[in-house]
VONUBA-812482 format. One record per residue (C-alpha): x, y, z. Coordinates in steps of 0.001 Angstrom, whole numbers, padded with zeros to 6 digits, always signed. Each point is the difference from the previous one (the first is absolute). Layout:
BEGIN
XYZ
...
This chain:
BEGIN
-018833+152502+017357
-000298-001762+003355
+001176+001643+003213
+000132-002012+003166
-001278+002925+002083
-002037+002569-001890
+001654+003410-000087
-003425+001650-000186
-000665-001184+003536
+002476+002625+001208
-001068+003610+000562
-001177+001969-002995
+002855+001799-001765
-001355+003491+000504
-000922-000499+003648
+003326-001657+000691
+001872+002842-001649
-001843+002628+002021
+000585-001895+003216
+003657-000506-000737
+000447+003649-000884
-001522+001069+003281
+002200-002341+002006
+003325+000662-001651
-000235+003749-000320
+001141-000005-003627
-001732-000644-003274
+000113-003310-001810
+000339+000068-003775
-001328-002283-002717
+003251+000139-001975
+003547+001362-000046
+001356+001110-003388
+003719-000625-000599
+001412+001490-003232
+003027+001605-001645
-000556+003691-000613
+002116+000269-003142
-002128-002512-001946
-003371-000200+001773
-000835+003188+001913
-002774+001057-002397
-001393-003547-000180
+000124-000430+003780
-001774+003336+000495
-002716-001028-002454
-000374-003398+001662
-000206+001646+003423
-002740+002328-001204
-002052-002793-001530
+000256-002154+003120
-001039+002904+002235
-002991+000587-002307
-001015-003609+000700
-000062+000767+003724
+003328-001635+000933
+002443+001390+002555
+003423+000062-001654
+003442+000752+001459
+001822+002160-002547
+003316+001670+000794
-001009+003297-001640
-002839+000368+002552
+000874-002055+003076
+003482+001158+001093
-000213+003149+002174
+002818+002516-000064
+002704-000211+002648
-000340-003705+000831
+002080-003108-000614
-001360-000966-003425
+001206-003612+000256
-001962-000511+003238
-003052+001489-001684
+000411-002330-002972
+000445-003059+002244
-003042+000922+002096
-002117+000617-003106
+001026-003329-001529
-000652-001944+003211
-003461+001513+000321
-001015-000565-003614
-001936-003079-001060
+001616-000305-003446
+003458+000852-001331
-000255+001290-003597
+003359-000142-001730
+000224+001826-003339
+002558-001822-002147
+002203+002297-002048
+003815+000196-000439
+000357+002799+002553
-002003-001780+002733
+001766-003318-000656
+003407+001639+000483
-001021+002390+002837
+001491-000802+003423
-003011+001682+001619
-002486-002150-001899
+002176-002975+000870
-000313+000800+003706
-003740+000238-000393
-000151-003411-001698
+002144-001542+002730
-002259+001400+002731
-003141-001140-001824
+001466-003512-000243
+001103+000095+003628
-003552+000945+001047
-001542-002584-002371
-002056+002670-001765
-002173-000770-003015
+002196+001286-002845
-001672+001080-003258
+002610+000761-002741
-001132+002290-002855
+002131-000145-003150
+000245+003574-001233
+003208+000320-002095
+002054-002925-001248
+003008+002102-001061
+000921+003557-000930
+001454+001047-003346
+003282+001797-000591
-001999+003082-000942
-001757+000131+003389
+003284-000684+001784
+001664+002840-001924
-002799+002424+000900
+000579-000798+003675
+003802+000132-000370
+000763+002700-002625
+003718+000186+000924
+000658-003757-000329
+001332-001687-003187
-000496-003307-001861
+002631-001777+002072
-001894+000855+003151
-003215-001367-001529
+001713-003291-000921
+001367-000275+003531
-003530+000767+001343
-001381-002821-002156
+002707-002408+001072
-001060+000465+003628
-003592-000762-000983
-001152+003403+001272
-002047+000732-003134
-002252-003055+000447
-002412-001293+002632
+001174-003605-000221
+003753-000574+000583
+000068+001362+003579
-003563-000883+001033
-000502-001252+003580
-000551-003802-000168
-003175+000212+002086
-001576+002459-002450
+000795-002293-002895
-001978-002844+001584
-003260+001965+000325
-002567+000453-002780
+000098+003570-001235
-002766+002358-001036
+000993+001515-003345
-000258+003792-000270
+002481+000528-002848
-000559+003379-001603
-001095-000208-003618
-000403-003787+000225
-002500-000892+002736
-003473+001427+000552
+000200+002008+003259
-003663-000439+000911
+000062-003748-000532
+003160-000347+002076
-001432+002298+002660
-003073-002228+000252
+002309-002969+000539
+001799+001880+002763
-003305+000791+001722
-000945-003670-000222
+003222-000933+001818
-000722+002649+002648
-003422-001500+000627
+001238-003601+000166
+000280-001108+003667
-000142+003663+000976
-000984-000616+003600
+002685-002643+000516
+002686+002355-001337
-001220+002903+002116
+000083-002110+003154
+003590-000945-000904
+000812+003734+000056
-001951+000744+003162
+001458-002848+002050
+003489+000774-001327
-000298+003590+001254
-001143-001284+003384
+002840-002538+000116
+002619+002628-000868
-001362+002248+002757
+000286-002965+002419
+003568-000725-001146
+001063+003654+000291
-001329+000035+003590
+002098-002958+001154
-002855-002448-000603
-001888+001107+003103
-003374-001625+000648
-002058+003262-000065
+000720+000170-003740
-001410-003446-000718
-003324-000523-001738
-003092-000438+002128
-003678-000813-000446
-001356+000174-003561
+003352+001008-001496
+001604-003112+001423
-002780-002271-001248
+000182+001553-003449
+003778-000436-000047
-000279-003648+001039
-002500-000654-002801
+002183+001860-002491
+003137-001959+000957
-001820-003317-000467
-001378+000925-003436
+001221-002354-002712
-000196+000290-003793
-000191-003511-001383
-000498+000563-003727
+001952+003164-000708
+002962+001976+001267
-000633+002245+003000
+000159+003724-000779
+002616+000341+002747
+001431-002005+002883
+000136+000774+003721
+003452+001079+001119
+001808-001713+002862
-000792+003101+002053
-003710-000424-000795
+000089-003555+001307
+001903+000855+003191
-002228+003004+000717
-003319-001783-000540
+001032-003097+001919
+001254+002097+002917
-003380+001802-000032
-001781-003363+000148
+002305-001127+002780
-000682+003168+001979
-003751-000521-000396
+000345-003584+001247
+001673+000917+003279
+003446-000721-001483
-000870-003644-000616
+001326-001470-003240
-000603-002751-002510
+003623-001196-000173
+003017+000013+002335
+003281-000330-001921
+002706-001934+001843
+003457+000268-001633
+003669+000439+000638
+001704+003289-000753
+001901-001619-002864
-003295-000610-001846
-001254+003533+000512
-000125+000862-003759
-002124-003091-000630
-002185+000859+003003
-000640+003492-001350
-000887-001423-003411
-002415-002537+001545
-001509+002678+002240
-000683+002265-002978
-001521-002907-001919
-002378-000728+002874
-000899+003658+000467
-000727+000323-003728
-002766-002555+000669
-001367+002116+002847
+001480-002210+002734
+001371+001735+003083
+003507-001031+001059
+001917+000151+003298
+003800+000295-000156
+002475+000959+002662
+001231+002853-002216
-003369+001743-000307
-002010-000958+003096
+002335+000324+002982
+000016+003530+001354
+002945+001587+001732
+000081-000381+003762
-002000-003235+000349
+001153-003436+001058
+001113-001840-003169
-000914-003599+000839
-003360+001003+001478
-000894+001775-003250
+001075-003053-002013
-002320-002175+002079
-002864+002465-000422
+000596+000088-003732
-000289-003801-000216
-003073-000127+002240
-001770+002698-002008
+000655-001502-003456
-002120-002519-001881
+002927-001853-001533
+003756-000301+000567
+002027-000044-003237
+003439-001393+000793
+002840+000758-002436
+001978-003203+000319
+003749+000022-000580
+003107-001204+001829
+000400+003450+001570
-003619+000129+001246
+000414-003495+001450
+003017+001266+001885
-001761+003209+001108
-000967-000019+003688
-002810+002469-000622
-001453-002032-002873
-000076-003123+002112
-001682+001838+002896
-002590+001328-002428
-000737-003518-001272
-000302-001373+003535
-002370+002815+001005
-002102-000507-003125
-000235-003760+000531
-000905+000531+003658
-003021+002043-001047
-000967-002426-002796
+000753+002574-002689
+000035-000997-003668
+003562-000001-001336
+000790+000136-003727
+003723-000654-000670
+001657+001592-003045
+003242-001684-001005
+002212+002946-000979
+003366-001742-000146
+000791-003671-000463
+000104-001496+003472
+000977-003389+001336
-003295-001692+001075
+001789-001505+002959
+000395+003481+001442
-003766+000678+000010
-001784-000072+003371
-002299-002978+000419
-003128+002197-000047
+000932+001372-003462
+000770-003304-001675
-003665-000970-000123
-001094+003315-001559
-000117+000383-003771
+002254+002902-000947
+000054+002241-003080
+003305-000208-001865
+001098+003564-000766
+003680-000637-000476
-000218+001367-003553
-001457+003317+001201
+002455+001904-002192
-001860-001355-003068
-003003+002326-000198
-002274-002462-001819
+000760-002808+002433
-000362+002384+002936
-003448+001078-001169
-001204-003604-000224
+001188-000693+003534
-001405+003319+001245
-003400-001002-001367
+000266-003270+001902
+000827+001933+003165
-002972+002339-000405
-002346-002935-000581
+001334-001666+003128
-000508+003168+002068
-003533+000462-001356
-000983-003625+000665
-002422-000249+002936
+000699+003658+000679
-003112+000614+002130
+000919-002803+002409
+003521+001279+000641
-001156+003594+000354
-002458-001030+002720
+002731-002156+001588
+002176+003122+000223
-002741+002251+001402
-000994-002443+002712
+003606-000742+000939
+000755+003708+000354
-003019+000542+002249
+000724-003115+002058
+003622+001021+000566
-001052+003471+001115
-002514-001602+002381
+002705-002293+001412
+002613+002757+000316
-002500+002166+001888
-000683-002776+002509
-003242-001160-001525
-001657+003394+000028
-003684-000681-000682
-000434+003292-001848
+002028-001496-002882
-002228-003052-000447
-001977-000344-003232
-003583+001186-000207
-002901+000142-002432
+000991-000318-003655
+003644-000774+000713
-000946-002772+002415
-002462-001625-002393
+002546+000132-002794
+002730-001490+002211
-002241-002843+001154
-000891-000847-003604
+003696+000083-000963
+000915-002323+002849
-002578-002579-001131
+001645-000235-003433
+003607+000370+001155
+000460-003726+000639
+000149-000530-003750
+003382+001781-000045
+002222-002672+001483
+003247+001852-000783
-001030+003348+001483
-002688-000683+002601
-001083+002474+002699
+002419+000375+002878
-001005-000996+003493
+000010+003679+000927
-002443+000830-002814
-002352-002773+001121
+000165+001161+003600
-000597+003618-001017
-003079-000870-002057
-001341-002279+002723
+000385+002759+002622
-001717+002446-002351
-002921-002391-000424
-000253-000588+003737
+000055+003637+001065
-003288+001319+001372
-001995+002027-002503
+001068+003623+000138
-002435+002272-001741
+001957+003203+000593
+003545+001230-000660
+001974+002609+001879
+001384+002098-002849
-000690+000640-003686
+003062+001479-001714
-000659+002385-002891
+003080+001091-001937
+001531+000579-003405
+002026-002809-001552
+002804+002535-000439
+000418-000193+003788
-000046-003825+000105
+003376-000423+001705
-000975+002161+002972
-003480-001493+000278
+001302-003587-000068
+002225+000858+002951
-002921+001673+001775
-002282-003002-000613
+002611-002424+001307
+000378+002138+003124
-003748+000102+000614
-000280-003766-000312
+002901-000490+002406
-001935+002165+002477
-002967-002374-000335
-002074+002231-002261
-002014-001722-002677
+000356+002023-003189
-001529+000353-003420
+002949+000517-002354
-000823-000461-003672
+003257-001781-000790
-000969-002700+002497
-003789+000196+000205
-001120-000328-003603
+001027-002196-002893
+000826+001346-003452
-002849+000111-002453
-002755+000710+002540
-002080+003156+000178
+002318+002334+001910
-002679+002522+000922
-002393-002649+001261
+002690-001713+002082
+001368+003260+001412
-003487+001210+000931
-000569-003283+001817
+003263+000518+001885
-001011+003525+001050
-003343-001277+001235
+001672-002633+002204
+002772+002248+001395
-000180+001946+003261
+002478+002647-001213
+000640+001475-003432
+003690+000875-000340
+000851+002432-002813
+003662+000355-001011
+000439+003630-001095
+002382+000644-002874
-000184+001974-003260
-000896-003206-001824
-002754-001130+002373
-001838+003341+000106
+000028+000003-003805
-001093-003636-000296
-003662-000447-001075
+000029-003447+001609
+001172+001340+003385
-002506+002851-000125
-002832-002428-000821
+000976-002111+002996
+000156+003085+002230
-003428+001135-001166
-001440-003434+000745
+001590-000061+003482
-001487+003430+000730
-003370-001220-001229
+000201-002851+002535
+001091+002408+002788
+003250-001918+000536
+002662+001414+002288
+002582+001556-002307
+003648-000156+001068
+002610+001690-002216
+003719-000613-000328
+002047+002738-001671
+002622-001826-002035
+001000+002778-002409
-000705+003727+000001
-003138+001100-001828
-001220+003480-000855
-002903+000863+002352
-002113+000965-003017
+000417-003524-001406
-001343-001712+003115
-003615-001200-000160
-002190+002124+002252
-000778-002982+002236
+003722-000488+000778
+000996+003647+000337
-001652+000315+003427
+001574-003165+001430
+003204-000162+002021
+002387-002269-001914
+002691-002251+001459
+003066+001468-001706
+002526-002726-000772
+002548+002664-000970
+000318+001105+003611
+002650-001318+002380
+002489+000082-002888
-002222-002433-001863
+000454-002747+002604
-002581-002556-001083
-000434-001770+003308
-000465+003112+002158
-002666+001319-002358
-001501-003462-000303
-000548+000004+003767
-002139+003138-000354
-002076-001789-002605
-000590-003032+002237
-001062+002219+002896
-002493+001758-002266
-001427-003269-001268
-000403-001299+003577
-002423+002767+001027
-003566-001279+000662
+000464-003410-001640
-003229-001473+001413
-002069+002927-001205
+001500-000330-003491
-000574-003747-000096
-003663+000551+000897
-000280+002675-002695
+001343-002438-002586
-002073-002928+001269
-003285+001936-000182
+000975+001397-003412
+000683-003455-001423
-003183-001440+001432
-001954+002956-001339
+001525-000325-003479
-000778-003714-000048
-003593+000854+000975
-000135+002580-002783
+001453-002397-002608
-002575-002629+000949
-002854+002374-000655
-000284+000994+003675
-001107-003491+000907
-001208-000147+003619
+002032-003134+000638
+003197+002114-000139
-001074+002416+002748
+001637+000177+003423
-001459-001893+002933
+000709-000630+003678
+003491+000891+001250
+001110+001084-003464
-002717+002629+000027
+000811+001082+003565
+003707+000422-000829
-000826+001942-003133
-002385+002292+001879
+002768+000706+002553
+002381+000837-002864
-002615+002301-001492
-000277+001889+003271
+003806+000382+000112
-000007+001340-003583
-001670+003220+001191
+003311+001054+001605
+002560-001972-002053
+001304-000150-003521
-000641-001332-002566
-003763+000487+000002
-002430-002644-001323
-001022+000018-003650
-003603+000381-001089
-000048-003711-000816
+001186-000933+003486
-002680+002177+001558
-002661-001525-002248
+001258-003492+000798
-000206+000592+003745
-003426+001570-000303
-001209-002980-002053
+001420-002391+002565
-001736+001889+002796
-003231-000017-001998
+000199-003732-000660
-002898-000830+002368
-002205+002273-002107
+000380-002140-003064
-001386+000452-003447
+000301-001965-003207
+003236+000155-001937
+000541+002499-002743
+000336-002890-002402
-003544-001006+000918
-001168+003543-000715
+001597-000304-003400
-001689-003329-000661
-003400+001380+001019
+000551+003020-002253
+001075-002255-002854
-003099-002191+000402
-002303+003032+000065
+001732+001425-003077
-000531-003308-001814
-003704-000033+000928
-000504+003593-001133
+001842-000782-003228
-002305-002980-000620
-003091+002081+000742
+001165+002669-002438
+000819-002596-002656
-003586-001304+000056
-001450+003515-000037
-001470-000265+003501
+001495+003340+001041
-000684+001836-003269
-003200+001785+001208
+001710+001136+003198
+003092+001192-001837
-002073+001943-002514
-002037+001598+002748
+003193+001149+001768
+001335+001310-003313
-003214+001949-000634
+000190+001472+003479
+003537+001291-000498
-000870+001382-003454
-002795+002100+001420
+002350+001548+002558
+002379+001344-002624
+000160+003798-000269
-001716+001912-002793
+001773+000351-003346
-000251+002822-002520
-002185-000528-003072
+001641-001311-003139
-000193+002896-002439
+000972-002179-002930
-003590-001254+000050
-003448+001552-000394
-003145-002032+000636
-003026+000971-002075
-002836-001567+001953
-003457-001051-001083
-001749+001292+003091
-003597+000862+000825
+000341+003488-001501
+001310-001450-003249
-002805-002542-000226
-002662+002694+000598
+001620+002305-002543
+000031-002685-002692
-003575-001043+000756
-001175+003612-000466
+002045+000682-003150
-001845-000140-003350
+003202-000983-001811
+000656-002971+002233
-003608-001030+000536
+000371-002987-002289
+002690-002610+000472
+000904-003140+001861
+001697-000212+003378
+000362+002473+002808
+002283+002032-002220
-001571+000078-003512
+002207-000308-003060
-000225+003671-000942
+000729+001106+003554
+003064-002264+000158
+001129+001184-003447
-000331+003657+000999
+001739-000693+003308
+002996-001608-001681
+000271+002831-002538
-000129+002725+002634
+002563-001750+002146
+002322-000682-002925
-000139+003619-001095
+001798+000928+003238
+002925-002388-000844
+000027-002634+002741
+002865-002488+000021
-002384-002976+000149
-003730-000657+000324
-001165-003089+001871
-003597-001122-000530
-001293-002200+002818
-003241-000946-001781
-001003-003225-001695
-001075+001039-003528
-000609-003375-001644
-003476+001163-001131
-000585+001170-003519
+001172+003617-000252
-000890+002903-002257
+002376+000647-002908
+000893+003373+001496
+001255-001625+003238
+001952-002644-001871
+001608+002756-002079
+000876+001890+003214
+001586-003160+001402
+002056-000331-003148
+001047+003652+000029
+001110-000064+003644
+003444-001695-000127
+000650+000566+003716
-003157-001838+001072
+000247-003200+002051
-003088-002134+000590
-000936-003096+002004
-001354-003466-000593
-000893-002866+002339
+000896-003637-000400
-002360-002809+000817
+000041-000921+003699
-001566-002342+002540
-002581+001431+002355
-000261-000723+003731
-001978-003189-000716
+002620-001299-002396
-001961+000741-003164
+001626+001682-003016
-001029+003558-000829
+000417+001585-003386
+002549+002775-000375
-000216+003412-001705
+001737+000737-003275
+002035+003179-000597
-001635+002969-001779
-000035-000024-003788
+002569+002311-001519
+002585-000283+002809
+003025-002106-001010
+000929-002861+002341
+003380+001518+000929
-002019+002738+001751
-002332-002357+001813
+000535-001427+003493
-001997-002544+001934
-002146+000992+002976
+000377-003229+001974
-000101+001239+003609
+001052-002529+002675
-001926-000226+003265
+000654-001737+003304
-002303-001928+002280
-002814-000119-002611
-000945+003506+001097
+001182+002250-002856
+002922+001044+002249
+002887+001396-002068
+003610+000131+001205
+001803-001312-003082
-000273+000256-003755
+000784-002399-002808
+002334+001897-002303
+000280-002902-002459
-002126-003091-000557
-000903-002414-002750
-001845+001624-002902
-003627-000946-000767
-000145-000285-003821
-003793+000248-000011
-000596+002996+002264
+003275+001675+001016
+002973-001049-002150
+002657+001883+002037
+002301-001079+002831
+000615+003469+001462
-002151+001802+002568
-001579+003371-000768
+002273+001712+002579
+003105-001726-001425
-000777+001174-003537
-000394+003572+001259
+003293-000185+001891
+001803-001532-003005
-001151+002741-002346
+000821+002805+002449
+003420-001301+000989
+000939-000789-003589
-000218+003710-000783
+002152+000639+003080
+002702-002257-001453
-000453-002849+002490
+000397-003417-001573
-002503-002707+000895
+001110-003572+000690
-002853-002473-000244
+000163-002966+002358
-001771-002285-002463
+002170-002466-001940
-001928-001412-003004
+002426-002924-000330
-000508-001071+003589
-003637+001168-000023
+000645+001310+003479
+001133+003039+001931
+003755-000321+000270
+001578+003318+001053
-001636+002766+001981
-001902+002823-001671
+002176+003071-000284
-000252+003647-001087
+003489+001418-000400
+001737-001015+003219
-003233-000406+001959
-001053-003602+000660
-003670-000750+000644
-000046-002746+002677
-002251-002929-000923
-002247-001861+002422
+001205-003595-000407
-000910-001127+003527
+003639-000171+001150
-000416+002959+002341
-002646+002399+001294
-003342-001028+001454
-001326-001732-003133
+000530-003693-000554
-000093-001618-003432
-003079-002119+000691
-002167-001026-002941
+000157+002622-002739
-000235+003121+002136
+003499+001141-001003
-000325-000786-003711
+001497+002368-002522
+002367+002826+000939
-001423+001689+003087
+001292+002715+002268
-001340+001928+002970
-001592+003432-000367
+001876+002711+001882
-003040+002202+000584
+000588+003740-000172
-002461+001274+002619
-000424+003755-000087
-001552+001025+003317
-000695-003685+000684
-001997-000575-003219
+001541-002006-002855
-002888+001184-002181
+001516+003459+000276
+003445-001017-001275
-000210+002462-002929
-002008+003115-000886
-003519-000835-001246
-002531+001906-002146
-003463-000879-001226
-000825-001084-003547
-002584+002801+000091
+002719+002635+000564
+002055-001297-002919
-002994-000082-002389
-000850+003586+001035
+003631+001126-000622
+000492+001063+003623
+003344-001785+000414
+003242+001882-000552
+002365-001416-002615
+002806+000095+002612
-001897-002529+002084
+000060-002483-002899
+003139+000767-001989
+002648-002748+000123
-001943-001981+002623
-001457-003464+000019
-003755+000522-000113
-002057-002902+001364
-003730-000173-000798
-002187-002207+002158
-002922-000337+002387
+000291+001666+003388
-003671-000025+000988
-001012-002957+002147
-003654+000504-000964
+000782-000727-003642
-000975-003555-000866
+003041-000591-002211
+002475+001454+002458
+002609-002435+001376
+000995+000600+003593
+002439-002174+001951
+000791-000452+003654
+003540+001003+001014
+001797+000385+003336
-001231+003601-000073
-003601-000714-000943
-001924-000011-003311
+001949+001284-003019
-001170+000232-003618
+001585-002166-002659
+001453+002958-001883
+001800+001019+003198
+001370-003536+000448
+001522+000082-003492
+001227+003533+000558
+001680-001019+003252
+001845-002837-001733
+001110+002069-002986
+001040+002807+002341
+002155-002258+002171
+001793-001508-003024
+000745+003431-001485
+001019+001641+003280
+002179-002955+001027
+001876+000226-003303
+000302+003785-000276
-000019+001199+003606
+001178-003014+001996
-003250-000335+001940
+000407-003524+001347
-002254-002848-001018
-001339-002322+002669
+002657-002674+000547
+000402-002938+002324
+002800-002214+001148
+000716-003472-001420
-001759-002799+001837
+003188-001248+001647
+000833+003488+001314
-003558+000394+001285
+000351-003349+001732
+003216+001219+001688
-001828+003213+000990
-002839-002014+001529
+002522-002323+001650
+001798+002968+001551
-003248+001285+001503
-000863-003490+001137
+003378-000166+001717
-000504+003509+001400
-003340-001049+001486
+001538-003106+001487
+002941+001945+001434
-002209+002753+001489
-002237-002540+001733
+003105-001959+001059
+001933+002961+001372
-002640+002024+001849
-001596-001642+002998
-001897+002879+001585
-003440+000485-001538
+000487+003744-000207
+003400-000314-001671
-001319-002629-002392
-002955+002202-000953
+002284+002990-000561
+002445-002029-002100
-002847-001496-002020
-001522+003418-000612
+003360+001414-001038
+000537-002932-002376
-003409+000588-001588
+000718+003709-000396
+003302-000838-001690
-001583-002614-002296
-002909+002242-000904
+002255+003043-000371
+002493-001775-002264
-002750-001390-002246
-001710+003387-000195
+003239+001922-000590
+001165-002353-002769
-003393+000246-001735
-000219+003794+000304
+003590+000886-000864
+000987-002828-002344
-003326-001599-001082
+001118-003341+001402
-002530-002551+001219
+001409-001840+003002
-002004-002868+001508
-001587+001625+003043
-002707-002536+000886
+002156-003182-000338
+002793+001606+002064
-002511+001030+002647
-001509-003489+000109
+003465-001612+000175
+001068+002411+002756
-002892-000850+002294
-000095-003697-000902
+003712-000462+000803
-000299+002165+003112
-002985-001980+001248
+001815-003279-000652
+003089+001126+001910
-002144+001366+002824
-001790-003343+000369
+003260-001972-000074
+001542+002306+002622
-003102-000378+002116
+000172-003797-000205
+003736+000039+000769
-000438+002165+003078
-002868-002158+001135
């Protein structure tokens, strides 16, 4: 299917329905069910129920006719406000006069009709049950009249429409019901708008077609789009009625200041043809002027005819002998030709060419003498529409400019009517191309009007901005004309902006340039979001608000800003417009110079603001003196200056004390940010960033010990005890094989969750120790892969202990910074060393995996064997372990320092000591059975060196000082477990691009602080406050959320940008 204007572009069905319901005061329905009770009551009730189940709103006589009302009016109203007309075909409905009335109304309103075939005919048996007293002769007579069947007396229109078959016992109800729903859904929005606009049009018709009942704003635009929708490859679901077309076109005409697309000139004898042509044009969305619809009672007839011609794009002349004889028709032609109007003649009746005026003989006419033949008429009507649409934009502009020029001339060349801004530019462009139209060129008056508009001195301000509801257009047009006659320049949307532009933007510009904001009070305007937006903007700009009371409004409905103002009541003096208008003029003439200065300074200030507060837009010389005088007057007069006006004056006064532009501050900040980014990228700032990070870590408050862990330390007491023991006298290593075997047995007896052994045991072990290793299934041991020493030479690694399977072995590769055994991070995964340490996982990771597995937390490895790389992030349950890739944080991916899967250690420092992160006991106490089982049960027991004097002990520098290796591994395992189970945050950092924005913001802050504050004391205070904020934010994020924000780079950027701005300001002032 192809539709010339997409129906979906109109408002959504549901929204449109809600809106229409609110406006009309009565509910719209999706369908109206028409049926005969004798045959189809049960079926109709079932159908109603099923449709309601599907969420449809259905008009059904059993539910929707209240008691004590005119049922026919209720039926008509329900049908008119229903999108679809469902007609259930059965003998009783076919022959029912009530159903017949419903069909006639549905056809009259051009409703989408959906016939459902229910019963084809009734049998004699059914007839007899309904008529037990009747005999065979009566039945034969009943048949002869066709009352037993659905077909003999069927309405012709119903017979032409495809039916949905619901025959009982023959057709599948569900299948047919699905087909019905499909029809409902087809072009649903288009059909609903048909119903909505019909209801609006009927309301307009029932109220004598008064303009307050016409469509406005979005409703009108939606209606215009709907009327122009065309279905090119299928039949429309329904057609607009003639009333639709008249109503929508009158709404368009009202919105366009009563200007029209076509003026119809005809003689009274051709009135039927004129009405047919008018409806044809309106069906295409073209507005039409006729003397029968557009001349109001009590006005001068010929003057209105002239206005109608002047304010129409095209004159369509219905040519016939009677129109040639008509005095009025000839005057209309003369007036149209005088103003160079386009004339399209329609030959309605055969006419002697000799009788045609000379000016018509040269014009190609459309022969419509066979207008009674519908097919021929349609062909000619299409030709007419094409002719009207040809070069439409040119003739529309011709009309607009002629109307304005004539008003200007009739008001003795009142300069307030001259074109300005957008309208003037558009008119000048039109005039340059108008010479191409030899038949309908610009009139001399139009040329003079445009020339005068171009020659007028630039006028940056207007006297009055008129804010109103389109419902009140007639009154406001009269008011605007009166203001212009009094020499007031006005902003009136129907004259000041072209269609298709941004209404809010244009209206805001008009408010800015106007000395007075005039609000027309009526029920429609106080409820209009557009009017209230304009009022709010005028209040924001401190405009003088003048109100005109056009129609009574409840005090509670008035906006607060208007409730306190004294309105000029145009209902007073018996509604005499001109007496009340005089009060308005006197109000507008109060303090005109003060208001003009207010507007002038506002406009200059807004221009300065829009240009980034460029110094070149500041006031100087006499302009500044006049503005300062106005500012002094503002202390005792209204309206008061806005904050922007005050700032603008202050900036103008401070102009001698110049400083660089804000844009320059931004450029300096951007350059500093780029330099800091480059320094970070090459690792220049890494030592400084790490030092700042260490500093903040040390300031964190103490944390409680992790009671999931117990450290069994090889301390001085343990070493002395073993040295003095006869049983352990012989053996290799600080902890002999038998001592280690006994230690593991004693610990395991007390049922720990896991045992972590932070010893290298790649020496040959006694069989008893190997057996203990094998019999301790919860034991995890370490190995060490081959590495490069500080001089770049390879060092041999340490193999895992014999008897411990590899799935319970983790590597002990500890990463250091600055070649100083300084530990802040840990490699959780790295390449396996097949010779010394054939595992990828760190000792702490293996411990965490085993513990969390028993807690039901799944482990997601980041290593992808196919890619041979780390693809996703490491994850336990829902907890993601952030990797150090060099795309954020203080580390840069330089060389191989970020190889493998690394993350930062979130040290748990109990009383400031990370070596005290968990309870600790001595190996001696365990071997002597002095440790309670409760201290070991279900914990992770880590065994390692804690005595710095021990030769084999491994101690590492951390931000907190020296910490043993077993504590480092314990810290890492603890943070993984607690992050997963308790939500203790891991150390995280922002992506590099976010960090760069962060640094850029502080660079800009530094530049702005040094740019803004001139006094040394103020600058020092602002700088100190900025540093406190930066330091405080970084500290707070690290303490409360474990986030590492770049402190040092931001600090460097702050002072670098500030120093740069300070130097530039100094040079500028010099």
